[in-house]
C-alpha positions as CSV (number, residue, x, y, z in Angstrom):
1,X,19.5,19.3,-27.9
2,X,19.4,16.4,-26.3
3,X,22.7,14.0,-26.3
4,X,22.9,9.7,-27.2
5,X,24.5,8.3,-24.8
6,X,27.2,7.5,-24.6
7,X,28.6,3.4,-24.7
8,X,28.6,2.4,-20.5
9,X,31.6,1.3,-18.2
10,X,31.9,-0.8,-15.7
11,X,32.8,-0.1,-12.0
12,X,33.0,-2.2,-9.1
13,X,30.3,-1.3,-6.5
14,X,33.7,-0.3,-4.1
15,X,34.5,1.8,-6.2
16,X,30.8,4.2,-6.7
17,X,30.5,3.5,-3.3
18,X,33.0,5.7,-2.6
19,X,33.2,8.2,-5.7
20,X,29.6,8.0,-5.8
21,X,28.8,12.3,-6.5
22,X,32.2,12.0,-8.5
23,X,30.3,9.8,-10.6
24,X,27.3,11.2,-10.6
25,X,29.0,14.3,-11.8
26,X,30.4,12.7,-14.5
27,X,27.8,10.6,-16.0
28,X,25.2,13.8,-16.4
29,X,28.2,16.0,-18.3
30,X,30.1,13.0,-20.5
31,X,26.2,11.4,-20.7
32,X,27.7,7.9,-21.2
33,X,26.4,5.4,-19.2
34,X,28.3,4.2,-16.4
35,X,27.9,0.2,-14.9
36,X,28.2,-0.8,-11.4
37,X,28.9,-4.8,-11.1
38,X,29.7,-7.1,-7.9
39,X,32.0,-9.2,-7.7
40,X,32.1,-8.6,-12.4
41,X,28.7,-9.7,-12.4
42,X,26.4,-6.4,-13.1
43,X,24.6,-5.1,-10.7
44,X,22.6,-1.5,-11.9
45,X,22.5,0.9,-14.8
46,X,23.4,4.2,-14.1
47,X,22.7,7.3,-16.7
48,X,22.0,10.5,-17.5
49,X,18.4,12.3,-17.3
50,X,17.6,13.3,-20.7
51,X,17.7,16.8,-21.1
52,X,14.6,19.1,-21.3
53,X,14.6,21.3,-24.7
54,X,15.3,24.3,-23.2
55,X,12.1,27.2,-23.1
56,X,9.6,23.9,-22.2
57,X,6.7,25.3,-20.7
58,X,4.1,23.9,-19.2
59,X,2.2,27.2,-19.8
60,X,-1.2,26.4,-21.3
61,X,-1.2,22.0,-20.4
62,X,-3.5,22.6,-17.3
63,X,-7.1,22.3,-18.0
64,X,-9.7,23.9,-15.5
65,X,-12.9,21.8,-14.7
66,X,-13.8,23.2,-12.6
67,X,-13.8,24.5,-8.2
68,X,-11.9,21.7,-7.1
69,X,-12.6,22.9,-3.3
70,X,-16.6,23.1,-3.6
71,X,-18.6,20.7,-2.0
72,X,-19.6,18.3,-4.2
73,X,-24.1,17.8,-2.4
74,X,-22.8,14.4,-1.8
75,X,-23.3,13.6,2.1
76,X,-20.9,11.4,3.7
77,X,-19.5,10.5,7.3
78,X,-16.3,10.1,7.9
79,X,-15.3,7.6,9.4
80,X,-13.2,6.7,13.5
């Protein structure tokens, strides 16, 4: 279940710096976008990473094409 981001709120960079970890937790929990400003101008936007669906696995997503550590049959010389 993915939640849409909520509308953004603005916060000065000095407040973000002082409360960074708590604000990141808030963004993750509320899915609210956070716009950090410097002198009233937007500088950066903090958004929550989309949640991945439950039970999703990488099983079956990798293909085996051969031995990746065996010699490839070409002669080469290391640079010194």
